[in-house]
N, C-alpha and C positions, 0 to 999 in steps of 0.2 A: 173640639178643644184645640187651642193654639199650641204651637211648639213650646213657647215659654211656659204656658200653664202645665203642659204635660211634664216638662222637665222638673218643675217644682214638685209635682205629685210623686214622681218616681224616685227622686233623689233627696227630697227634703232639704234642698239648699236654700238658705235664707236669702231674702232680697237685699236687705240693708247690711252689707258685709263690711266690717272694719278693715283697716289696712293690716298688712302683715305684722306678725309678732304681737297681735292683740289676742284676747282670750276667746272671743265669742263667735268665731266663724264655724257654724255647726252644719254638717251634712244632715243631721237628724234633729234639728231644732224642735219640730213638732212633738217629738217624744223624748227629747233630752238625751239622745243616745248617739249623737253624731260625733264626727271628728272635729277637732279645733286646732288651729295653727298658733303656736306660741313661740316665744323667744328661746325657750329651753328645749333641749333634745327631747324627742318624742318618748313617750312612756314605754314603748316596746323596742326602742333602739338598744342595741348591744354594743359593747366595745368591739372594735375591729380585732379579729383573731390575730395572734402573732404570725408574722410571715414565716413560711416554711420553704425549704429548698426542695426541688424536685421537678420532674417534667410537668409542664402545663400549669404550674402554680400561678395564681393570680390571672388565669386565663391567657397566659402567654402561649404562643405556638410551640409545638413540640417538633424539634428538628430530628430527622433521621438520615442515615447514610445510604449511599447507593446500594450497598450490599443487602439492605433490608427491603428493597423495592419488591422483590418477589413475594415476601411474606405479607407486605402491605396489600399487594394486588389480590392475593388469595383471600385476605380478610374482606376486602371490598366486594369481591365477587360473592362471598358468602353472606355478608350482612348489609351491603348497600352503602356502607361508609367505612372509614379506616379503623376497624376494630383493633388492629394491631397496635396503632398508636394509642387508642383508648386504654389498652391493657397496660401501658407504661405509666399511666396517670393514677395518682392516689384516688381512692373512692371518696376521700374526705378533703379533696383539694379546695383551696380558697379560690374564689373568683372575684373579679373587680366589681365594685359597686357602681353600676351604670345609671343609677337614679339621678334625677335632678337633685341638687343639693338641698333644695327646700323640703324634699320629702322627709328629711331627717327630723324636721320640727313639727310634723303632724302628730297630734295626740289622739289616740283611738279609745273607744270605750273599754273599761276594765273588764266588763262582762260581754263577751262575744259568743256567738254560737259555736258549738264544737264541729269539727270537720272530719269527714271520711275522705281521704285521698285515694282515688281509684286509678290504678295503673294497669292497663291491659297490654298483653304482648303475645307474640307468636314467634318462636325461634329467635329471640333477641339475644344479642351478645351479653355475656356475663357482666363485664365492667360498666357498659353503658346503662344497663338495667339497674345494677346495684348502686351506681353513682347517683341515679335519680332518687332512689330510696334514701341513701345516706344524706343527700342534700336536704331532703324534706325533714328528716329527723334532726339534722344539725341546725337548721335555720327556721324552725317553727316553734313558737311558744308551746311547751309541753301541755299546758292546760287547754290549748285550743286544738291540738292534734288528737282527735279521738282514736284514729286508726289509719293504717294504710292497707287497702285491699288490693292485692295483686291478683289479676285474673289471667291465667295461662290459657290461651285459646288453642289447646290441643297441640302443644309444641312437640317436636320429635327429638330435640336435642337433650342429651342426658343431663347437662348441667342445669336444666330447668325442671328437673323432677325431684328426686330425693335430696340431691345436693342443695337445691334452693330451699326445700322445706326445712332441712336441718339448719341452714344458714340463718334463716329469719327467726329461729328460736334463740339466737344469741341474746345475752342479757343487755347488750347495747341498744336493742330495739324495744326494750321495756314491755314486751308482750303486745306491742301495738301493730305488728305486721302479721298479716295472715295471707295465705296463698289459696286460691280457688282454682282447681284444674277442670277445664271443660272436658266432658267425656267424648266430644266430637268437635270438629271444626265448626265454629259458629260465625266467624267473621267479626270485624271490629265493632260494628253497630250493635249486634245482639250481645256481644261480649261486654260492651259498656253497660247494657241493661242488666246483665247478670251481676256485674260488679255493684250496680246501684241497689239491686235487691239484696245483696249480701251485706250492704253497709248499714250502719245504725246511727251515724252521726247526724247532727242537725242539718249540716250542709254537705252536699256531694261536690267534690272537686276532682275533676279529671285531669290527668297529666299523661302525655305520651311517655313511652318507656325509655326515651333517650333525652332526658332533660336534666338541668341543674337549676334549682330555684335560687333566686337572688336574696340579697340582704333584706330582712324584715318584709318579706313578700306577703305574709298571710294576713295580718290585721287589716291592711288597706282593702283586701278583697272581701273580708267578712263584714266590714262596717256597713256598706250599702245594703247588704242582705239583712243585717240586724235592724236597719231602719225600715226596710220594706221587703218583706220576704218574697215578693214577686219580681225582684230585681235579679237578673243574671249578670255575672261579672266575668271579665277576661283580663288576665295580666297582659302587659306588653311583652311581646316575644322577641328576645334577642337571639343572635345566631351563635351556635357553637360550630365552628368550621368542621366540615365532614372529613377533612384530610388531616389537619394539624391540631384541631380542638382549641383554637383561639376563640375567645369569647368577645363579641363586639355587637354594637347596636345594629338593628335591621332597618334599612332605609332611613326614614326620618324619625324612627323610634316612636316617641310618644306623641307625635303630631299627625298620625295616620288613623284612619278608621277603615272598617271592612265593608265590602259590598260585592258587586258582581256585574258582569256584562250580560248581554241578552242571550248568550249561549249558556248562561249560568256558570261561568267560570269565575272562581274566586279572584277578587281584585282588591288592592289597597287604594284608598283615596286620601288625598290631603284633607286635613281637618278643615271643614268649610267655615267661613266667617260667622254664619249664624250659630254655629256650635261654639266657636271661640268666644263670642260675645256673651254667652251664658255663664262664663266662668270668670271669677275674679282673679284666680291664680292658675297658672298653666299646669300645676300639679293636681288639680281637681279631676275627678272622673268625668268622662264625657260619653255621650250616646254614640252607638254604632249601629248601622242597619243590620249588620251580620257579624257572625263570629267565624273564625277559621275552623273551629270545631274540636281541636285536640286538647286545648287547655282552657278550661272555664269552670265556673262554680255556680251552683244555685241551690236554693232550699230543697231539701229532699222531698218533702211533701208536695211542694209546687211542681217539681219535675214529674211526679206521678199524676198529679192533677191534670197536667198537660198531656197525659197519655204516654209519657216517656218518648222514645223514638217510634216512628212508624216501623213495625217489625217486618213489613213487606220490603223495606230497603235492604239490599243484599250487600254484605261484606263491607264496602267503603264507598263513599261518594254521595253528596247531596244531603247527608244527615245534618250537616252544619246549617244549611239553609232551611231545611224543614223545621229545625228547632228554633232558629232565629225568627222565622216568620210566625211560628206558633207563639213564641214569647211575646212579640210585639203586638200581634193582631188579636191575641186572646187575653189581654189584660195585664201583661207584664212589661218589663223594659230590659234593655241590654246595654251595659256600659263597659267601657274599657278604663282600666285603672292605672294611670301613669306611675304611681309609686309602688306598684307591684310588678316585678320583672322576673321572667323565667327564660333561661337559655335553652335552646332546642337544636338538636342535630337534624338537619334536613338531609334526606338520602340523596346520594349522587344521582343526577338526572339519568333516567333509564336503567338504574340499578335497583329494581325492586327485588329483594332476595327471596320472595315466596310467591306462590301461585294462588289463584282463586280456586276454591273447590267447586264452584258452580258456573264456570265460564270465564271469558276474558274480562280483565278489569275494565276495559273500555266499554264493552257491551253492558256490563253491570252498572257502570257509572251512568251511562245514557238512560238506562231503565230507571235508575233511582231518580235522576233529575226530572224525568218525565212524570214520575209519580208525584214529586213535589209540586211541579208546575200545575198539574191537573187538579190538585187539591187547593192550592193557595193563590194562583196567579189571576183567577177570574178572567176578565177580558184581555189582560196583559199577556195571556199565554200565546196569543197570535204572534207577538214579537219574538217569543222564544222559538216558535216554529219557523218564523222567517229566518232567524239567525241560525237555527239548527234543524233544517227541514228533514234530515235523515231520522230525527226522533219520531217523525210521524209513522215510521215503519216499525217502531218498537212496541211490543206488547208489555203492559204494565201490571196486569192482574187486577184483582178486585180492590176498589178504592172506597167502598161504601162505609167501612168502619171509620176511615179518616174524615170523609165528608160528613158523616153523622156527628162525629165529635165537633167539627167546626160549627154545624148548625146548633148543636146542643149548647155549646159555649157562647153562642152569639158573637163569634169573632168578627172583628172589623174587616172591611174590604181591602183588597190590595191597592185600590185607588187611594184610600186613606193612608196606607203605609208609604206609598210613593210620594204623596204630597206632604205628609207631616214628618216622616222619619228619614226618607231617602231621596229628597228632591235633587241632590247633587249627582245622582247616578245618571240621570238623563242628560245632564250637562256634559258629563265625561263620555257617555255612551248613548248618543241620540237614538231614538226609537228607529229600528231598521226599516228600510223600505221593503215593499213586497218583492218577491222573486219573480222574474220573468222566466228564467230557466235555472235549474239546479241539478246537480248530479256529477257523474263522471264526464269529463271533456275528452272524448275519444277520437282517435284518427279514423279515417274512412274505413280502414281495415279492422278497426275495433281491437287492435292488439295493444296499442300504446295509449296511455292516458297522461294528460297534464298532471304534474305532481309538484307539490310545493317543496319536496325534498327536505321537509322540516325547517325550511328557511323562514325568516321574517326580518323586518326592519332593515331593508336594503339587500337582503339575500336573493340570489338568483334561483329561479325555478327552472324545472326541466321536465323530463318525461320518464316514465317507467312502465313496465307491463301492468295492464289493468288487473286489479286484484279483487274488486267488488266489495272491499271492506270500508269504503269511504275514507275517513281519516285525511291523509295528505292529498288524496285525489278527489275530494269533494269540494267543488267550487260552485259559486252562485253568481248569476248575472241579475242585478236588481233593476227595478224600474227607474232608479235615479242614475243608472249608467255605471255602476260599480261592478267590476269583475273581481270577486273577492273570495277569500277563505278565512273564516273566523273574523278577526278585526283587521286583517291585512288585505290590501288592495293591490292588484297588478298594475304596473306602469312600465313604460318603455324607457330603458336606460341605454343610450347608444343603440345597439341592435339587440341587446339582451332584454328579457322580461324579468322584472324584480318585484319584490313585495315591500310595502311599507304601510304604516297605519293609515286607515282609510280617511281619517280627517285631514291628512296632509296630501291627499291624492285627488286631482281634479279631472282626470281623464274620463271621457264619456264613451264607454264600450257599448256595442250593440251586436245583435246576432240576426243574420238573415236566414230564415228557415228554408228558403228556396235554394240559395247557393251554399248554405251551410258555412258561411263565412262568419268568423268572430273578429270584429274589427273596431278600431278607434274611429268614431263616427266623423269627426271633423278633420281627419288627416288622410283618409283613403289608405290606411295601413291595416293589413290583415295579419292575424296570427298565423305563422308558418312554422314548419318544423323540418328537421333532418333526422330521419328514422335511424340511420346508422350510428349517429353520435348521440341520439336522444336529446337534441338541442332545440330550443324554441327561439324564435326571433320574429321581428316585424318586417313585412315586405309590402310593396305596392300591391293592392288587391288585384287578383286575376282569377276570375271564376273558373277558368280552365285548369288551374293548378290543383291537383288532388291533395297536395300537401297543405292546402289552405281550407280543406273541407273537414268540418268537425261535427260530431254528434254530441249534444249535451243531453244526458238522460240519467234518470235514477233507476231505470229498469234492471240494470245489472247488479244493483246493490243487494247485499245479503240482508234478509229480514232476520230480526232477532227479538 
């Protein structure tokens, strides 16, 4: 099946589409249930609420004084974002309408499926959590909002126990909010499944616990599912600043779609031309190879027909890819909906306010990703292991249930997925070359290792004591001459060694196993170091200099 044919099947978009402000542009023309663009305001559009005064109103930043800094820092340490500022903002604040103006003129079916909104949380701050709930209640048509299912993943904070249970009994919630408390810590993935099993609406719609939904966000999400129940949908995610709670578009907003690199890290991609040309209007939904995973909706029965999530995935990480591949390869489709927007607070980098009950987040994420790759990547898994060779050391447990599901459902191949759904991924992230050497790059005494120091895009790398955990100390030397970590390649800048994206780096690195020299092949320059200052630099190659002797090995890496 060609891309164009598949698109018509999954969205029901008519071929002969009239110009804007005419009646008959239907997403669901085969069943007369689709949306149409008209000259009048859309049938679900509401009048703008009256402006209110107060901190953060209309998504404006909240200003604080220097004397409040200590309280802010305390809240950031506890929650991963500025909860102190959040507590200043009304739970019912108005936010800006960030939609394309054309979105106001789409008319959606009068009869749409009912929705269970599922919000999972662990030790979440009160105001961020409840502002999520209030925004859903305030901005959703009551007849479409079946319920809000809040699932508490064994929180320890008192405000998330009886106080929360009592609060949601308030008449303002019309009996539509219920709280489920896990009796032990389950992690994000299994808690989402618990929420899905507790829900009874036609559609399951997951939100993170620190969101604010936008104007008329729900009907555009439900319409594609009403047309075809095997369609999963994602809103466009806007940013709620994690310090001052300003609301603004993320990146290029509704002109991105989701994907991955070959380490299976989440990436945004510009909307490719072949996807743009499928649409008459830029406010129409479009296909995406993958979802970010926190904010999406799909038919409840279809979710369970797909086996829900792989319950062997622990806590967090990889579940978004597993579900994305499962949807596309097993008979469904995944689209992003430009006229549905939801603001989201991203935690401050490095400030995760909770620990994993079953090991480090990094170890669990690697295990999860490997489970996904082994089930869905087919021959493409070679490129994952080239890009992330340390994953070969990870044990993933039994996969037979997932593999049997794929066989039973007669799911398509990953080659089909890459050629029909995600051909632009290889354009942005070419298939990685094989590794000649990989692992820790150690000094002759094996005490110090080359370390990226968390740098990228021009940042200077250095050295630190070898720790065996991989991460910033795991480098690869590839057969096409790249000395790299993730998507960053080492290059010489004056006497320093720095990193930048590999597609901008043309150095040809090589390694001599006899002399243990790591060098730039056409320049007779070898990697050298100064142990006292832990500095790296390039010097003329000299086999007698021990500071130019390096061992590249994965033997010291910890297995998990």
